[in-house]
C-alpha positions in Angstrom: -29.3 -8.6 -10.3 -26.4 -10.4 -8.6 -25.4 -14.0 -9.3 -26.6 -15.1 -5.9 -30.1 -13.5 -6.4 -30.3 -14.9 -9.9 -29.4 -18.4 -8.8 -31.9 -18.3 -5.9 -34.8 -17.1 -8.1 -34.2 -19.8 -10.7 -33.3 -22.7 -8.5 -34.9 -22.1 -5.1 -33.4 -21.6 -1.6 -31.1 -24.6 -1.9 -28.7 -22.7 -4.2 -25.7 -20.8 -2.8 -23.4 -18.7 -4.9 -20.2 -19.9 -3.2 -17.6 -17.6 -1.7 -17.5 -15.1 -4.5 -16.4 -11.7 -3.2 -18.5 -8.5 -3.5 -16.2 -7.2 -6.2 -16.6 -10.3 -8.3 -20.3 -10.4 -7.9 -20.6 -6.8 -8.9 -19.0 -7.6 -12.3 -21.2 -10.5 -13.0 -24.3 -8.3 -12.9 -23.8 -6.8 -16.3 -23.3 -10.0 -18.2 -25.0 -12.7 -16.2 -28.3 -12.4 -18.1 -26.8 -13.0 -21.5 -23.6 -15.0 -21.2 -24.2 -17.2 -18.1 -26.8 -20.0 -18.5 -27.4 -21.4 -15.1 -28.3 -24.9 -14.2 -30.8 -25.4 -11.4 -30.0 -27.6 -8.4 -33.7 -28.7 -8.3 -35.6 -30.6 -10.8 -39.3 -31.2 -10.2 -38.8 -30.1 -6.6 -36.2 -32.9 -6.1 -32.5 -32.1 -5.5 -30.2 -33.1 -8.2 -26.9 -35.0 -7.5 -24.0 -33.4 -5.8 -21.9 -33.8 -9.0 -24.3 -31.5 -10.8 -24.2 -29.0 -7.9 -20.4 -29.0 -7.9 -20.3 -28.5 -11.7 -22.6 -25.5 -11.4 -20.5 -24.0 -8.6 -17.3 -24.5 -10.7 -19.0 -22.7 -13.6 -20.0 -19.8 -11.4 -16.4 -19.6 -10.0 -14.9 -19.7 -13.4 -17.2 -16.9 -14.7 -16.5 -14.9 -11.6 -12.8 -15.0 -12.1 -13.1 -14.1 -15.8 -15.2 -11.1 -14.8 -12.6 -9.6 -12.4 -9.5 -10.6 -14.5 -6.0 -9.7 -13.3 -5.1 -10.2 -9.7 -8.6 -11.3 -8.7 -7.5 -14.5 -6.9 -6.8 -14.0 -3.2 -3.9 -16.5 -3.3 -2.4 -14.5 -6.2 -2.9 -11.2 -4.3 -1.3 -12.7 -1.2 1.8 -14.0 -3.2 2.2 -10.6 -4.9 2.1 -8.7 -1.6 4.6 -11.1 0.0 7.0 -10.8 -3.0 6.9 -7.0 -3.0 7.1 -6.8 0.8 10.2 -9.0 0.8 11.8 -6.9 -1.9 11.1 -3.8 0.2 12.6 -5.4 3.3 15.8 -6.4 1.4 16.1 -2.9 0.0 15.6 -1.3 3.4 18.3 -3.5 4.9 20.8 -2.7 2.2 20.1 1.1 2.5 20.3 1.2 6.3 23.2 -1.2 6.9 25.4 -0.2 3.9 24.1 3.2 2.8 27.3 4.3 1.1 27.7 1.1 -0.9 24.0 1.1 -1.8 23.8 4.8 -2.8 27.0 4.6 -4.7 25.8 1.5 -6.6 22.4 3.1 -7.4 23.8 6.5 -8.5 27.0 5.1 -10.0 29.1 7.8 -8.3 30.9 8.4 -5.0 28.8 9.6 -2.1 29.5 11.7 1.0 28.3 11.2 4.7 25.3 13.5 4.1 24.0 11.5 1.2 24.6 8.3 3.2 22.6 9.5 6.1 19.7 10.6 3.9 19.9 7.2 2.1 19.6 5.5 5.4 16.4 7.6 6.2 14.9 6.8 2.8 15.6 3.1 3.4 13.9 3.2 6.8 10.7 4.4 5.2 10.6 1.2 3.1 10.0 -0.6 6.4 6.6 1.1 6.4 6.0 -0.1 2.8 6.9 -3.7 3.7 4.7 -3.5 6.9 1.7 -2.4 4.8 2.3 -5.1 2.2 2.5 -7.9 4.7 -0.6 -6.6 6.4 -2.5 -6.5 3.1 -1.2 -10.0 2.4 -3.0 -11.3 5.4 -6.1 -9.3 4.6 -6.3 -10.7 1.1 -6.4 -14.3 2.5 -9.2 -13.3 4.9 -11.2 -11.5 2.2 -11.0 -8.1 4.0 -9.4 -5.9 1.3 -12.8 -4.1 0.8 -12.6 -2.6 4.4 -11.9 1.1 4.7 -8.6 0.6 6.6 -7.1 -1.7 3.9 -8.5 0.6 1.1 -6.6 3.5 2.8 -3.4 1.5 3.1 -3.7 0.4 -0.5 -4.2 4.0 -1.5 -1.0 4.9 0.5 1.0 2.3 -1.4 -0.4 3.8 -4.7 0.6 7.3 -3.7 4.1 6.3 -2.5 5.0 4.2 -5.6 3.5 6.8 -7.9 5.5 9.7 -6.3 8.7 7.6 -6.5 8.2 7.1 -10.2 7.6 10.9 -10.6 10.8 11.5 -8.7 12.7 9.0 -10.9 11.4 10.7 -14.0 12.5 14.1 -12.8 16.0 12.9 -11.9 17.4 13.3 -15.4 21.0 13.9 -14.3 21.0 10.8 -12.0 19.2 8.3 -14.1 21.2 5.2 -15.1 20.2 1.8 -16.3 20.5 0.2 -12.8 18.6 2.9 -10.9 15.9 3.1 -13.5 15.4 -0.7 -13.7 15.5 -1.3 -9.9 13.3 1.6 -8.7 11.1 1.5 -11.8 10.4 -2.3 -11.4 9.8 -2.1 -7.7 7.6 1.0 -7.7 5.9 0.0 -11.0 4.9 -3.4 -9.7 3.7 -1.9 -6.4 1.7 0.7 -8.2 0.1 -1.9 -10.5 -0.8 -4.2 -7.6 -2.2 -1.5 -5.3 -4.2 0.3 -8.0 -5.7 -2.9 -9.2 -6.7 -4.1 -5.7 -8.0 -0.7 -4.9 -10.1 -0.7 -8.0 -11.5 -4.2 -7.5 -12.6 -3.4 -3.9 -13.7 0.2 -4.3 -17.4 0.8 -4.6 -18.6 4.0 -6.3 -16.3 6.9 -7.1 -12.7 5.6 -7.6 -11.2 8.3 -5.2 -12.2 9.3 -1.7 -14.8 12.1 -1.8 -13.8 15.6 -0.8 -16.3 15.5 2.0 -14.8 12.3 3.4 -11.3 13.6 3.0 -12.1 16.9 4.9 -13.9 15.1 7.7 -10.9 12.7 8.1 -8.6 15.7 8.3 -10.7 17.4 10.9 -11.0 14.2 12.9 -7.2 14.2 13.3 -7.7 17.3 15.5 -10.5 15.6 17.6 -9.1 12.4 19.1 -11.4 10.5 21.4 -8.9 9.0 23.9 -5.2 9.0 24.8 -3.9 6.5 22.2 -5.8 8.4 19.5 -4.2 11.6 20.7 -0.7 10.1 20.3 -1.5 8.8 16.8 -3.0 12.2 15.9 0.3 13.8 16.8 2.2 11.2 14.8 -0.1 11.8 11.8 0.5 15.6 11.8 4.3 15.0 12.4 4.6 12.6 9.5 2.5 14.9 7.2 4.8 17.8 8.1 7.9 15.7 7.4 6.5 14.5 4.1 5.8 18.1 3.0 9.3 19.1 4.0 11.0 16.3 2.2 8.9 16.5 -1.0 9.6 20.2 -1.1 13.3 19.7 -1.4 14.9 21.3 -4.5 18.4 21.8 -5.8 20.3 24.9 -4.4 18.2 25.2 -1.3 19.7 24.8 2.2 19.5 21.4 3.7 17.1 21.0 6.6 19.2 19.1 9.0 22.7 19.7 7.6 24.9 22.5 6.6 25.2 23.2 2.9 23.0 23.2 -0.1 21.0 20.5 -1.7 22.4 18.6 -4.6 20.9 16.1 -7.1 21.5 13.1 -4.9 20.2 14.7 -1.7 17.1 16.1 -3.5 16.3 12.7 -5.0 16.7 10.8 -1.6 14.7 13.5 0.2 11.8 13.2 -2.2 11.9 9.4 -2.0 11.8 9.6 1.8 9.0 12.1 1.5 6.9 9.6 -0.4 7.5 7.1 2.4 6.5 9.6 5.0 3.3 10.1 3.2 2.6 6.4 3.5 3.5 6.6 7.2 1.0 9.5 7.5 -1.8 7.2 6.4 -0.6 4.4 8.6 -0.7 6.7 11.6 -4.1 8.0 10.7 -5.4 4.4 10.4 -4.1 3.7 13.9 -5.7 6.8 15.1 -9.0 5.7 13.5 -8.6 2.3 15.2 -7.9 3.9 18.5 -11.0 6.1 18.2 -13.1 2.9 17.7 -11.1 1.1 20.4 -10.1 -1.6 17.9 -6.3 -1.4 18.3 -6.3 -5.0 19.6 -7.7 -6.3 16.4 -5.6 -8.3 13.9 -5.9 -5.4 11.4 -3.8 -3.1 13.5 -1.3 -5.4 15.3 1.4 -5.5 12.7 1.1 -1.8 11.9 1.0 -0.8 15.5 4.1 -2.9 16.3 6.4 -1.7 13.4 5.1 1.8 12.8 6.8 3.6 15.7 10.0 1.6 15.2 10.0 2.7 11.6 9.6 6.3 12.6 12.5 6.1 15.0 14.7 4.5 12.3 13.8 7.3 9.8 14.6 10.1 12.3 17.8 8.5 13.3 18.7 8.1 9.7 18.2 11.8 9.1 20.6 12.7 11.9 24.1 13.6 10.7 27.1 11.4 11.3 29.3 13.6 13.4 32.6 11.9 12.5 31.9 11.9 8.8 30.9 15.5 8.8 34.0 16.5 10.7 36.2 14.7 8.2 34.3 16.3 5.4 34.8 19.8 6.9 
């Protein structure tokens, strides 16, 4: 029995449970009978004073927050998304504008034009991460994080940050205190936030069902209109690029350059691949919105504006710098 139902049955139709979110109410169910002693707003069919009413509402809100725990407050969620989004923007700017300096600082070694170009592409994918975080920031203030689109974007952040931590763990020869602290903190905080918010707003099984995943993959091949067709093509392109980047390994030929992959290029390719995976889910979300003719909604405006620009930046970052390669040759 939810808190709203329990209050209504004990106190009559005058009682309202406030603005507690569905996730908060779901966690009150298991303990409300034993630990929460509610005070009725009515006494002998006469309303009690507003002071008593406000006291009860504060009590319900306090218990609601204790039930959900960490990151349950929308203002805290919004601040966390804003902080991590700003960190992603700053990192993207440094990697795209000063790729040689940034990569050299992170790896603690001299770089070459190929590494600089791939670092620029990896930095460009962080624009997608920042875009998603700012979008989720607004959604948290509107109480919409339970919607499928935002759940999907949160899952994308979880996958991106988790894959980056795996890449960092595998880069034994490249790890140094600065790289470990910087990437570990940024990705670890993102993973904690996205996983917690995803858990708080996910009803039922914690991961998407196999049936829903397969139907979503099939729907990419069946767009309903022209904008959906464009975003379907983008979804497949990003998925292919993600698989290509994540499949990079030392000693294999580089995809867009001459020569073989080294530790730095493999590391940056895999980080870029994690970002491409997030962009795949962004493109799919836009395709889903186009199918439902909802692209004009607030949910999709920021993603629709910055998503294609991010794709162009990532592709341009992968292109070789002709002058630098000629000097290297």
